PLY file of the C-alpha trace (Angstrom):
ply
format ascii 1.0
element vertex 689
property float x
property float y
property float z
element edge 688
property int vertex1
property int vertex2
end_header
-0.07 -0.04 -0.01
1.24 3.52 -0.73
2.99 5.16 2.17
0.87 8.32 1.95
-2.68 6.97 1.53
-4.56 7.57 4.89
-2.13 10.15 6.16
-3.16 13.66 7.28
-0.88 16.40 5.94
-0.43 19.53 8.00
-3.40 18.41 10.09
-5.59 19.42 7.17
-5.26 17.21 3.92
-6.32 13.62 4.22
-4.86 11.51 1.34
-7.60 9.21 -0.02
-6.11 7.58 -3.25
-3.35 7.65 -5.86
-4.67 9.10 -9.07
-1.53 9.54 -11.21
2.21 9.12 -11.41
4.73 11.32 -13.24
8.43 11.60 -13.73
8.66 14.34 -10.88
5.85 13.46 -8.52
2.80 11.37 -7.56
-0.75 12.93 -7.58
-3.30 11.98 -4.95
-6.77 12.62 -4.43
-7.32 14.20 -0.92
-9.93 15.98 1.24
-9.31 19.33 2.75
-11.04 19.14 6.17
-10.76 22.81 6.73
-12.83 23.71 3.73
-14.55 20.35 3.26
-13.73 19.93 -0.32
-11.80 17.35 -2.50
-8.43 18.48 -3.95
-5.50 17.06 -5.85
-2.06 16.81 -4.09
1.12 16.58 -5.98
4.04 15.22 -3.84
7.49 15.37 -5.03
9.56 12.26 -5.39
11.73 11.53 -2.45
14.92 11.66 -4.51
14.14 15.13 -5.82
13.12 16.42 -2.37
16.48 15.78 -1.04
17.94 18.42 -3.31
17.82 21.71 -1.42
18.27 24.02 -4.39
15.65 22.03 -6.34
13.27 22.41 -3.44
13.75 26.05 -3.09
13.26 26.61 -6.87
10.28 24.35 -6.73
8.72 26.32 -3.91
9.32 29.74 -5.48
8.05 28.69 -8.84
4.82 27.12 -7.31
4.16 30.28 -5.32
4.33 32.29 -8.48
2.01 29.81 -10.32
-0.41 29.96 -7.38
-1.07 33.58 -8.27
-2.56 32.57 -11.64
-6.31 32.67 -11.75
-7.91 31.74 -15.04
-10.77 29.45 -16.04
-8.61 27.57 -18.35
-5.75 26.96 -15.80
-5.81 24.35 -13.09
-5.79 26.37 -9.90
-3.24 26.01 -7.27
-4.56 26.41 -3.79
-1.66 25.84 -1.58
2.04 25.15 -1.56
3.59 23.29 1.58
7.25 23.20 2.50
8.40 21.13 5.36
11.51 19.30 6.51
10.00 15.96 5.26
8.18 16.59 2.00
7.17 19.18 -0.58
3.74 19.27 -2.13
1.19 21.30 -4.06
-2.48 21.41 -3.48
-4.40 21.98 -6.75
-7.87 21.84 -8.04
-9.26 18.38 -8.45
-10.31 17.93 -12.10
-13.14 15.68 -13.12
-12.04 14.73 -16.69
-9.41 13.21 -18.89
-6.28 14.49 -20.64
-6.52 15.86 -24.09
-4.26 12.95 -25.30
-6.77 10.45 -23.87
-9.62 12.39 -25.50
-7.83 12.27 -28.86
-7.21 8.51 -28.50
-10.89 8.04 -27.77
-11.77 10.00 -30.88
-9.33 7.91 -33.11
-6.47 10.47 -32.62
-8.07 13.00 -35.12
-10.59 15.73 -34.13
-13.04 17.58 -36.22
-11.38 20.96 -37.01
-14.19 22.85 -35.34
-13.65 20.83 -32.09
-9.89 21.38 -32.34
-10.48 25.14 -32.79
-12.77 25.02 -29.67
-9.87 23.47 -27.66
-6.97 25.54 -28.98
-8.73 28.83 -28.33
-8.98 27.89 -24.60
-5.38 26.73 -24.49
-4.23 30.02 -25.99
-6.28 32.07 -23.58
-4.65 30.18 -20.77
-1.10 30.85 -22.14
-1.88 34.54 -22.61
-2.94 34.87 -19.04
0.24 33.09 -17.70
2.58 34.97 -20.14
1.10 38.27 -18.92
2.37 37.40 -15.56
5.81 36.37 -16.61
5.16 32.63 -16.41
6.23 30.29 -19.28
4.80 26.76 -19.26
7.74 25.13 -21.18
5.97 21.77 -21.46
2.79 22.27 -23.39
1.47 18.87 -24.71
-1.86 17.06 -24.69
-0.81 15.15 -21.53
-0.79 18.37 -19.66
-4.22 19.62 -20.88
-7.35 18.33 -19.08
-10.67 17.99 -20.81
-13.72 18.41 -18.58
-17.13 16.93 -18.92
-18.56 20.25 -20.17
-16.11 20.57 -23.02
-13.85 23.19 -21.43
-10.18 22.54 -21.06
-7.70 23.51 -18.25
-3.92 23.65 -18.69
-2.02 21.99 -15.84
1.67 21.89 -14.48
2.43 25.50 -15.13
5.92 26.47 -13.98
6.86 22.76 -13.10
8.79 22.23 -16.28
10.98 25.18 -15.42
11.75 23.85 -12.06
12.53 20.48 -13.47
15.03 21.82 -15.90
16.72 24.23 -13.55
15.70 27.32 -15.43
16.87 26.29 -18.77
15.80 23.79 -21.36
18.06 20.90 -22.41
17.25 17.52 -23.66
17.58 15.86 -20.33
15.91 12.56 -19.32
12.90 14.52 -17.90
12.14 16.26 -21.22
12.35 13.05 -23.39
8.67 12.37 -23.01
7.84 15.77 -24.34
10.27 15.86 -27.34
7.52 15.79 -29.86
6.17 19.12 -28.71
9.40 21.11 -27.79
10.47 24.08 -29.79
13.68 24.23 -31.85
15.32 26.54 -29.32
14.38 24.09 -26.50
15.99 21.33 -28.44
19.12 23.25 -28.82
19.28 24.39 -25.16
19.06 28.08 -26.29
17.19 30.89 -24.48
13.44 30.47 -24.63
10.54 32.91 -24.12
6.78 32.74 -24.43
6.98 32.03 -28.12
8.29 28.64 -27.23
4.87 27.86 -25.56
3.23 28.93 -28.90
5.22 26.58 -30.90
4.31 23.67 -28.65
0.56 24.89 -28.81
1.03 24.83 -32.62
2.19 21.22 -32.49
-0.86 20.26 -30.35
-3.13 22.00 -32.95
-1.33 20.16 -35.84
-1.90 16.80 -34.01
-5.59 17.45 -33.37
-6.49 18.44 -37.02
-4.19 15.82 -38.71
-4.35 12.97 -36.31
-0.54 12.59 -36.35
2.60 14.33 -34.91
4.57 16.58 -37.26
7.86 14.63 -36.61
8.48 10.97 -35.75
11.65 9.16 -35.06
13.15 6.12 -33.49
14.74 8.05 -30.62
13.97 11.30 -28.83
17.16 12.91 -30.18
16.16 12.16 -33.85
12.86 13.96 -33.29
14.46 16.83 -31.64
16.91 17.24 -34.65
13.84 17.30 -36.92
12.40 20.17 -34.89
15.52 22.05 -35.37
16.24 21.47 -39.05
12.97 20.52 -40.79
9.45 21.53 -41.43
6.58 19.00 -41.52
4.03 18.30 -44.12
1.48 21.01 -44.20
-1.82 19.94 -42.68
-3.76 20.27 -46.02
-1.34 17.83 -47.62
-2.61 15.25 -45.18
-6.30 16.28 -45.28
-7.66 18.61 -47.88
-10.78 19.40 -45.76
-8.76 21.34 -43.42
-9.39 25.15 -44.07
-6.46 26.95 -45.48
-6.63 29.69 -42.86
-6.42 27.10 -40.07
-3.38 25.61 -41.74
-1.66 29.06 -41.94
-2.28 29.66 -38.19
-0.92 26.24 -37.32
2.28 26.62 -39.54
2.90 30.20 -38.34
2.73 29.08 -34.63
5.18 26.24 -35.58
7.64 28.45 -37.43
11.12 27.17 -36.50
12.47 30.73 -36.12
10.75 32.37 -33.08
10.82 35.78 -34.87
8.51 34.35 -37.54
6.02 33.06 -35.10
3.19 34.97 -33.32
4.63 37.68 -31.12
2.30 36.73 -28.30
-0.58 34.50 -27.32
-2.97 37.39 -27.72
-1.95 37.80 -31.33
-2.45 34.11 -31.96
-5.80 34.20 -30.21
-6.80 37.24 -32.39
-6.23 35.17 -35.58
-8.07 32.16 -34.02
-11.13 34.26 -33.22
-11.14 35.93 -36.68
-11.00 32.48 -38.29
-13.82 31.23 -35.99
-15.94 34.07 -37.21
-15.10 33.54 -40.80
-13.41 30.19 -41.72
-12.96 31.48 -45.26
-10.74 34.35 -44.12
-7.42 34.83 -45.99
-4.31 35.49 -43.74
-1.67 37.15 -45.84
1.40 35.38 -44.55
4.44 34.51 -46.51
4.91 30.76 -46.60
8.70 31.45 -46.76
8.53 32.64 -43.07
7.86 29.16 -42.06
11.19 27.63 -43.22
13.70 26.39 -40.66
15.84 29.04 -39.22
19.49 28.97 -40.22
21.39 26.93 -37.58
24.86 28.33 -36.71
27.68 26.24 -38.03
29.30 25.75 -34.72
26.20 23.78 -33.57
27.13 20.88 -35.66
30.40 19.34 -36.71
29.04 17.76 -39.92
25.86 18.03 -42.11
26.23 15.69 -45.03
23.41 15.81 -47.59
22.50 12.38 -48.97
19.87 11.94 -51.78
17.75 8.96 -51.31
14.31 8.24 -52.98
13.71 11.89 -53.59
14.44 12.94 -49.94
17.47 14.84 -48.69
18.93 12.85 -45.68
21.16 14.61 -43.19
23.45 13.16 -40.74
23.96 15.53 -37.87
26.66 14.81 -35.49
26.91 16.44 -32.03
30.14 17.84 -30.75
29.62 15.89 -27.59
30.37 12.66 -29.44
26.86 11.26 -29.65
26.84 10.07 -33.26
23.88 8.61 -35.21
22.26 8.86 -38.47
18.90 10.53 -38.34
16.45 10.96 -41.30
15.42 14.51 -41.84
12.45 15.38 -44.08
13.48 17.46 -47.10
12.40 21.03 -47.34
9.45 21.31 -49.46
9.62 23.99 -52.09
6.30 25.92 -51.89
6.63 27.40 -55.39
5.28 25.64 -58.20
6.59 25.61 -61.72
4.88 24.49 -64.89
6.48 21.65 -66.67
8.00 22.79 -69.93
6.19 21.61 -72.99
7.63 21.09 -76.45
6.19 23.15 -79.03
6.41 22.30 -82.78
8.82 24.53 -84.51
7.50 27.49 -86.14
6.26 27.24 -89.70
8.92 28.35 -92.19
8.56 31.60 -94.01
6.23 31.29 -96.93
9.06 32.87 -98.96
11.49 29.99 -98.14
11.55 27.16 -100.66
7.88 27.80 -101.37
6.37 25.34 -103.86
3.82 26.41 -106.33
0.30 26.19 -105.03
-2.10 24.15 -107.05
-5.61 25.29 -107.10
-8.19 22.54 -106.31
-11.76 22.65 -107.32
-13.22 21.02 -103.97
-14.34 22.82 -100.67
-14.07 19.80 -98.39
-10.94 21.10 -96.78
-12.79 24.31 -95.79
-15.56 22.34 -94.04
-13.03 20.15 -92.40
-11.15 23.16 -91.08
-14.41 24.73 -89.76
-15.36 21.47 -88.11
-11.96 21.33 -86.46
-12.32 24.89 -85.13
-15.74 24.31 -83.85
-14.57 21.06 -82.16
-11.61 23.01 -80.72
-13.96 25.91 -79.36
-16.28 23.18 -77.86
-13.39 21.49 -76.07
-12.24 24.84 -74.79
-15.79 25.73 -73.57
-16.22 22.33 -72.03
-12.85 22.73 -70.23
-13.54 26.21 -68.97
-17.08 25.19 -67.77
-15.73 22.28 -65.71
-12.65 24.10 -64.31
-12.56 27.92 -64.12
-16.52 28.62 -64.21
-17.45 25.48 -62.13
-17.20 27.36 -58.89
-19.42 30.24 -60.15
-22.44 28.11 -61.04
-22.14 25.08 -58.69
-24.51 25.22 -55.83
-22.80 26.22 -52.55
-21.94 23.39 -50.14
-24.26 23.40 -47.15
-24.89 21.20 -44.17
-27.93 20.90 -41.92
-28.16 22.45 -38.53
-29.12 20.01 -35.79
-32.41 20.74 -33.93
-31.58 21.34 -30.37
-34.87 22.78 -29.04
-36.12 20.60 -26.21
-32.74 19.21 -25.33
-30.92 19.90 -22.02
-28.00 22.23 -22.62
-25.70 20.58 -20.05
-26.16 17.08 -21.66
-25.50 18.07 -25.22
-22.89 20.86 -25.05
-20.01 18.42 -25.40
-21.78 15.92 -27.76
-19.71 16.37 -30.86
-21.65 13.74 -32.87
-24.94 15.63 -32.36
-23.35 19.03 -32.96
-21.70 17.73 -36.21
-18.84 20.14 -35.94
-20.78 23.25 -34.85
-19.71 25.15 -31.72
-22.43 25.62 -29.22
-22.69 29.17 -27.85
-24.66 29.79 -24.69
-27.06 32.75 -25.04
-29.62 34.21 -22.76
-31.37 32.42 -19.93
-34.99 33.49 -19.81
-37.99 32.58 -17.60
-40.05 29.88 -19.24
-42.43 27.12 -18.25
-39.92 24.52 -19.61
-37.65 22.78 -17.16
-34.49 24.73 -16.21
-31.58 24.21 -18.54
-33.83 23.25 -21.46
-32.98 24.88 -24.86
-36.02 26.78 -25.90
-34.68 28.61 -29.03
-31.55 28.49 -31.42
-30.00 30.51 -34.03
-29.68 29.39 -36.70
-32.95 27.33 -36.54
-32.86 23.49 -36.37
-32.79 21.55 -39.72
-31.82 24.61 -41.63
-29.25 24.32 -44.36
-26.27 26.68 -43.75
-22.90 27.31 -45.48
-19.55 26.27 -44.38
-18.99 29.83 -42.82
-21.64 29.17 -40.25
-19.84 27.37 -37.34
-21.87 28.58 -34.28
-25.27 27.74 -32.85
-26.35 30.28 -30.33
-29.02 28.91 -27.93
-31.56 30.41 -25.57
-31.89 28.48 -22.43
-34.92 28.17 -20.09
-34.33 29.40 -16.47
-37.57 27.55 -15.48
-40.73 29.25 -14.37
-40.65 32.38 -12.37
-39.37 31.63 -8.91
-39.39 33.47 -5.61
-36.60 32.84 -3.06
-38.24 32.04 0.37
-37.52 34.96 2.59
-36.04 34.73 6.14
-38.98 35.29 8.62
-36.82 34.79 11.75
-37.35 37.58 14.33
-40.65 38.72 12.65
-43.95 38.84 14.17
-46.81 37.18 12.40
-48.62 40.51 11.85
-45.37 41.71 9.96
-44.68 38.36 8.16
-48.07 37.75 6.67
-48.34 41.05 4.58
-44.56 40.67 3.65
-45.15 37.31 2.10
-48.19 38.63 0.15
-46.07 41.38 -1.26
-43.67 38.85 -2.67
-46.36 36.83 -4.28
-46.47 34.07 -1.66
-49.62 32.95 0.41
-49.37 32.84 4.19
-51.45 29.95 5.63
-53.50 30.14 8.74
-50.82 30.05 11.61
-50.61 27.42 14.28
-49.64 28.58 17.77
-47.29 26.75 20.19
-45.63 27.65 23.55
-41.98 28.55 23.45
-39.63 29.17 26.30
-37.37 31.77 24.56
-39.39 33.31 21.73
-41.83 35.95 22.65
-45.54 35.59 22.17
-46.63 36.59 18.66
-43.18 36.03 16.97
-42.44 33.33 14.38
-41.06 30.05 15.70
-40.66 28.36 12.42
-41.83 28.39 8.82
-42.12 26.01 5.78
-40.69 26.02 3.13
-37.13 26.93 4.49
-35.19 30.05 3.74
-33.78 30.46 0.16
-35.89 27.63 -1.26
-36.95 28.65 -4.87
-40.79 28.77 -4.96
-43.37 29.42 -7.71
-45.74 32.44 -7.13
-48.81 31.57 -4.98
-46.89 28.97 -2.96
-48.49 28.48 0.62
-46.22 29.19 3.57
-46.92 27.46 6.79
-46.04 29.45 9.96
-45.79 28.51 13.64
-46.25 31.38 15.98
-45.17 31.54 19.62
-47.62 31.73 22.52
-44.71 32.51 24.83
-43.69 30.25 27.66
-46.14 27.62 28.92
-47.93 28.47 32.17
-47.47 26.29 35.33
-50.67 24.41 36.16
-52.56 25.05 39.43
-55.69 23.68 41.09
-59.09 25.10 40.19
-60.69 27.14 42.95
-64.00 26.07 44.58
-66.83 28.22 43.40
-69.99 26.17 44.14
-72.20 27.88 46.67
-70.74 31.37 46.22
-72.58 34.16 44.68
-72.16 34.79 41.02
-70.33 38.19 41.69
-67.95 36.45 44.06
-67.35 33.52 41.78
-66.54 35.84 38.83
-64.21 37.91 41.03
-62.20 34.68 41.95
-62.08 33.78 38.29
-60.65 37.14 37.32
-57.97 37.26 40.10
-56.84 33.67 39.21
-56.06 34.78 35.61
-58.71 32.59 34.35
-61.23 33.48 31.65
-64.96 33.92 32.36
-66.94 31.46 30.09
-70.59 30.62 29.72
-73.10 31.39 32.58
-76.24 29.26 32.51
-79.19 29.95 34.86
-80.92 26.90 36.39
-83.79 26.40 38.82
-82.63 24.55 41.94
-84.55 23.86 45.10
-81.32 23.47 47.27
-79.20 26.35 46.13
-80.12 29.85 47.04
-80.97 31.99 44.11
-78.05 33.91 42.63
-75.46 31.43 43.91
-73.38 28.86 41.95
-74.94 25.55 41.51
-71.90 23.89 39.57
-68.72 24.82 37.71
-66.48 23.56 34.96
-63.55 22.79 35.38
-64.41 21.15 38.64
-62.73 22.29 41.83
-59.08 21.17 42.30
-58.72 20.16 38.65
-55.26 21.27 37.25
-55.71 24.40 35.07
-53.38 27.01 33.56
-53.81 30.74 33.21
-56.37 31.63 30.63
-58.46 28.62 30.98
-62.16 29.24 30.46
-64.54 28.66 33.37
-68.21 27.90 32.84
-70.80 28.42 35.71
-74.45 27.26 36.38
-76.27 29.91 38.59
-79.28 29.03 40.77
-82.58 30.66 39.98
-84.04 29.39 43.14
-86.97 26.89 43.22
-88.82 26.14 40.04
-91.97 28.58 40.12
-94.05 25.84 38.36
-93.75 23.62 41.59
-94.35 26.61 44.00
-97.71 28.32 44.85
-98.17 31.68 43.15
-96.78 34.68 44.92
-99.31 37.08 46.01
-98.42 40.51 46.97
-99.04 41.00 50.71
-101.94 43.23 51.46
-101.01 46.66 52.53
-102.47 47.56 55.84
-103.30 51.15 56.33
-101.17 52.14 53.35
-99.60 55.43 53.79
-98.10 57.60 51.04
-98.49 57.55 47.39
-98.52 54.42 45.17
-96.53 54.60 41.92
-95.60 52.05 39.19
-91.95 51.31 38.87
-90.52 49.60 35.90
-87.50 47.39 35.98
-85.59 46.99 32.55
-84.53 43.47 31.41
-82.03 44.51 28.67
-79.06 42.12 28.32
-80.94 39.09 29.76
-82.40 36.07 28.18
-84.96 33.31 29.06
-86.63 33.17 32.43
-85.32 35.59 35.10
-86.20 36.50 38.68
-86.62 40.18 39.56
-86.55 41.51 43.16
-87.12 45.14 44.12
-85.89 46.47 47.48
-86.76 49.84 49.16
-85.02 50.84 52.37
-83.53 47.32 52.49
-86.87 45.62 52.39
-88.31 43.74 49.52
-91.23 45.58 48.07
-91.47 43.39 44.89
-90.74 39.98 43.47
-91.63 38.53 40.11
-90.53 35.93 37.62
-90.53 37.11 33.97
-89.50 35.87 30.48
-86.85 38.31 29.14
-87.35 37.06 25.60
-90.99 38.33 25.81
-90.91 41.29 28.13
-88.49 44.33 28.06
-89.50 45.53 31.48
-91.15 44.36 34.73
-93.69 46.62 36.44
-94.24 46.86 40.17
-96.72 48.97 42.25
-94.78 50.52 45.11
-96.18 52.94 47.92
-94.10 55.30 49.75
-93.44 58.92 50.72
-90.68 61.28 49.87
-87.90 60.44 47.49
-86.59 56.85 47.68
-83.78 54.86 45.96
-85.14 51.44 44.94
-82.54 48.63 44.09
-83.41 45.77 41.84
-81.77 42.32 41.49
-82.06 40.12 38.37
-81.14 36.47 38.87
-79.74 37.31 42.36
-77.31 39.80 40.87
-77.49 43.65 41.76
-78.13 45.23 38.49
-79.04 48.76 39.13
-81.15 51.41 41.12
-84.25 53.58 40.42
-85.06 56.93 42.12
-88.71 57.52 42.80
-90.38 60.72 44.25
-93.52 59.71 45.82
-94.48 63.28 46.67
-94.92 64.34 43.15
0 1
1 2
2 3
3 4
4 5
5 6
6 7
7 8
8 9
9 10
10 11
11 12
12 13
13 14
14 15
15 16
16 17
17 18
18 19
19 20
20 21
21 22
22 23
23 24
24 25
25 26
26 27
27 28
28 29
29 30
30 31
31 32
32 33
33 34
34 35
35 36
36 37
37 38
38 39
39 40
40 41
41 42
42 43
43 44
44 45
45 46
46 47
47 48
48 49
49 50
50 51
51 52
52 53
53 54
54 55
55 56
56 57
57 58
58 59
59 60
60 61
61 62
62 63
63 64
64 65
65 66
66 67
67 68
68 69
69 70
70 71
71 72
72 73
73 74
74 75
75 76
76 77
77 78
78 79
79 80
80 81
81 82
82 83
83 84
84 85
85 86
86 87
87 88
88 89
89 90
90 91
91 92
92 93
93 94
94 95
95 96
96 97
97 98
98 99
99 100
100 101
101 102
102 103
103 104
104 105
105 106
106 107
107 108
108 109
109 110
110 111
111 112
112 113
113 114
114 115
115 116
116 117
117 118
118 119
119 120
120 121
121 122
122 123
123 124
124 125
125 126
126 127
127 128
128 129
129 130
130 131
131 132
132 133
133 134
134 135
135 136
136 137
137 138
138 139
139 140
140 141
141 142
142 143
143 144
144 145
145 146
146 147
147 148
148 149
149 150
150 151
151 152
152 153
153 154
154 155
155 156
156 157
157 158
158 159
159 160
160 161
161 162
162 163
163 164
164 165
165 166
166 167
167 168
168 169
169 170
170 171
171 172
172 173
173 174
174 175
175 176
176 177
177 178
178 179
179 180
180 181
181 182
182 183
183 184
184 185
185 186
186 187
187 188
188 189
189 190
190 191
191 192
192 193
193 194
194 195
195 196
196 197
197 198
198 199
199 200
200 201
201 202
202 203
203 204
204 205
205 206
206 207
207 208
208 209
209 210
210 211
211 212
212 213
213 214
214 215
215 216
216 217
217 218
218 219
219 220
220 221
221 222
222 223
223 224
224 225
225 226
226 227
227 228
228 229
229 230
230 231
231 232
232 233
233 234
234 235
235 236
236 237
237 238
238 239
239 240
240 241
241 242
242 243
243 244
244 245
245 246
246 247
247 248
248 249
249 250
250 251
251 252
252 253
253 254
254 255
255 256
256 257
257 258
258 259
259 260
260 261
261 262
262 263
263 264
264 265
265 266
266 267
267 268
268 269
269 270
270 271
271 272
272 273
273 274
274 275
275 276
276 277
277 278
278 279
279 280
280 281
281 282
282 283
283 284
284 285
285 286
286 287
287 288
288 289
289 290
290 291
291 292
292 293
293 294
294 295
295 296
296 297
297 298
298 299
299 300
300 301
301 302
302 303
303 304
304 305
305 306
306 307
307 308
308 309
309 310
310 311
311 312
312 313
313 314
314 315
315 316
316 317
317 318
318 319
319 320
320 321
321 322
322 323
323 324
324 325
325 326
326 327
327 328
328 329
329 330
330 331
331 332
332 333
333 334
334 335
335 336
336 337
337 338
338 339
339 340
340 341
341 342
342 343
343 344
344 345
345 346
346 347
347 348
348 349
349 350
350 351
351 352
352 353
353 354
354 355
355 356
356 357
357 358
358 359
359 360
360 361
361 362
362 363
363 364
364 365
365 366
366 367
367 368
368 369
369 370
370 371
371 372
372 373
373 374
374 375
375 376
376 377
377 378
378 379
379 380
380 381
381 382
382 383
383 384
384 385
385 386
386 387
387 388
388 389
389 390
390 391
391 392
392 393
393 394
394 395
395 396
396 397
397 398
398 399
399 400
400 401
401 402
402 403
403 404
404 405
405 406
406 407
407 408
408 409
409 410
410 411
411 412
412 413
413 414
414 415
415 416
416 417
417 418
418 419
419 420
420 421
421 422
422 423
423 424
424 425
425 426
426 427
427 428
428 429
429 430
430 431
431 432
432 433
433 434
434 435
435 436
436 437
437 438
438 439
439 440
440 441
441 442
442 443
443 444
444 445
445 446
446 447
447 448
448 449
449 450
450 451
451 452
452 453
453 454
454 455
455 456
456 457
457 458
458 459
459 460
460 461
461 462
462 463
463 464
464 465
465 466
466 467
467 468
468 469
469 470
470 471
471 472
472 473
473 474
474 475
475 476
476 477
477 478
478 479
479 480
480 481
481 482
482 483
483 484
484 485
485 486
486 487
487 488
488 489
489 490
490 491
491 492
492 493
493 494
494 495
495 496
496 497
497 498
498 499
499 500
500 501
501 502
502 503
503 504
504 505
505 506
506 507
507 508
508 509
509 510
510 511
511 512
512 513
513 514
514 515
515 516
516 517
517 518
518 519
519 520
520 521
521 522
522 523
523 524
524 525
525 526
526 527
527 528
528 529
529 530
530 531
531 532
532 533
533 534
534 535
535 536
536 537
537 538
538 539
539 540
540 541
541 542
542 543
543 544
544 545
545 546
546 547
547 548
548 549
549 550
550 551
551 552
552 553
553 554
554 555
555 556
556 557
557 558
558 559
559 560
560 561
561 562
562 563
563 564
564 565
565 566
566 567
567 568
568 569
569 570
570 571
571 572
572 573
573 574
574 575
575 576
576 577
577 578
578 579
579 580
580 581
581 582
582 583
583 584
584 585
585 586
586 587
587 588
588 589
589 590
590 591
591 592
592 593
593 594
594 595
595 596
596 597
597 598
598 599
599 600
600 601
601 602
602 603
603 604
604 605
605 606
606 607
607 608
608 609
609 610
610 611
611 612
612 613
613 614
614 615
615 616
616 617
617 618
618 619
619 620
620 621
621 622
622 623
623 624
624 625
625 626
626 627
627 628
628 629
629 630
630 631
631 632
632 633
633 634
634 635
635 636
636 637
637 638
638 639
639 640
640 641
641 642
642 643
643 644
644 645
645 646
646 647
647 648
648 649
649 650
650 651
651 652
652 653
653 654
654 655
655 656
656 657
657 658
658 659
659 660
660 661
661 662
662 663
663 664
664 665
665 666
666 667
667 668
668 669
669 670
670 671
671 672
672 673
673 674
674 675
675 676
676 677
677 678
678 679
679 680
680 681
681 682
682 683
683 684
684 685
685 686
686 687
687 688
């Protein structure tokens, strides 16, 4: 088992598994416990970590690369330096290398797909070069292809560390020899243009399906980079656009001065070509010839002609001597083969024989026929060559219909897109599922010319959504209108006791905060009733007057409930017959208490009440009316004067609004009246009037 798997580096990075091995380091999948995310960790080989100068250079270069921030560059999160090991923490990429991708596609890519990749690679190089960082090892093995079709360039700055700041054909560089620039192969000074050469080789390989130079040994390949130019892409595949061939060969110019001056300049040409594949770049093909190599670089170059190719035998001064085939330079000028013309007719004055006059005209007809035949052949030739392009219908190809497809699922589907580049347009509110393509330009199944390479799509963002707001700390009276203003619908709240949340404030709500909701969604809210009350025994109210019982209910923080009158032969009128809750039952503050109040004996079972006869009445007799407003059903009415009862009647409050009594007295008296045993009010009567 690997020694690092399961270890925790710097008390932060847990090594999970080995995902790759290179010449300099091993790459592991790990988890960052501080940020709870998966990362890739590159740990230097033990033999390299023993070199203090190498470690110092590695640390400094890695710190510089960590400053890069670009969507097409693998991000470096952290660089660790300790006494035991040196490692880099990087973005974990979910994808495969461009080399693996090309192998899956049969080594050759559609030129539109290759253009899509090289534009992203060039953007990454432009960003790094603007910050003074040269990659020095651009190759498909260091370029990652993600599931969404984007690419990320990896291992920036590592090649410089591995080579000690200069490029020589050391063992570490042999694996990259097919992509190195001529100046790298010679060990000369290099700059950002060396990366552009390597990018050109990558582009060449993508569109042709083969490397520009092959050889039995790495040294032989390096010599070809120095001293030869490859077959042009269109010599291998005539369907490759001329402008893309020009961009490729300019990037791969052996002389750095003939290449693009910067990644931005190369990117500009790529973008122009993307917009118009028929563009004509006015570059002189002679610029792409190999640069002249100083004589002191080689001790002998012996031209040998064999099978139409010029073979050179370079021998290094260091004594490493082998014969390596070098592709001959291809003369880009074309010459017409010489034709032999019949000698001019001799002068009619030289040795002219007498002309005999003939009487037939057949020679004239034959001459005219010959002329017409010649003219017809010329017309046929011109029609099928020079004028064929003017009248031939333009080449078109159908646009795939993408409406209704999910953008994320098809954006990397090269078979469906048939060489088109998918461009993400606007995202709009729509009833379709989010991410679904709802429109495209050009339209599906439309026939378009070769100059149309992009399909711009409009994507559904789904129906209109409303993020659920945070109702914490709000009262229900504030939350309900706020939800309505957003287009949501508050449901009838439920109430619960809560020990810490004040009464009336929101305890919880559903859906949760930030959940995306369609308009009109119902929101459930739980509102606090405050802390729960401690239970206590219900007071005894039976036998007490109604006024006293209600006073006890109020002082106990209980709630007055229903009061029902009832005839009772045993309980005095106006007193409590029964109660609910019963006495000593456990209740809490706010509990509703219902009472039954005695009306005294049932009149139907009692003899009729007859007003006592007045003996020697003195004074004046007047009629006094007692109002029954606010009462219902059968009621008892008592009228008192000077503390003595002067009237008693049972009446039906539903039928009568007042009860009349005849009272005799003198002077001014204040009469009190009781209804159902409860003192209701007083009436002042002046008997002397």
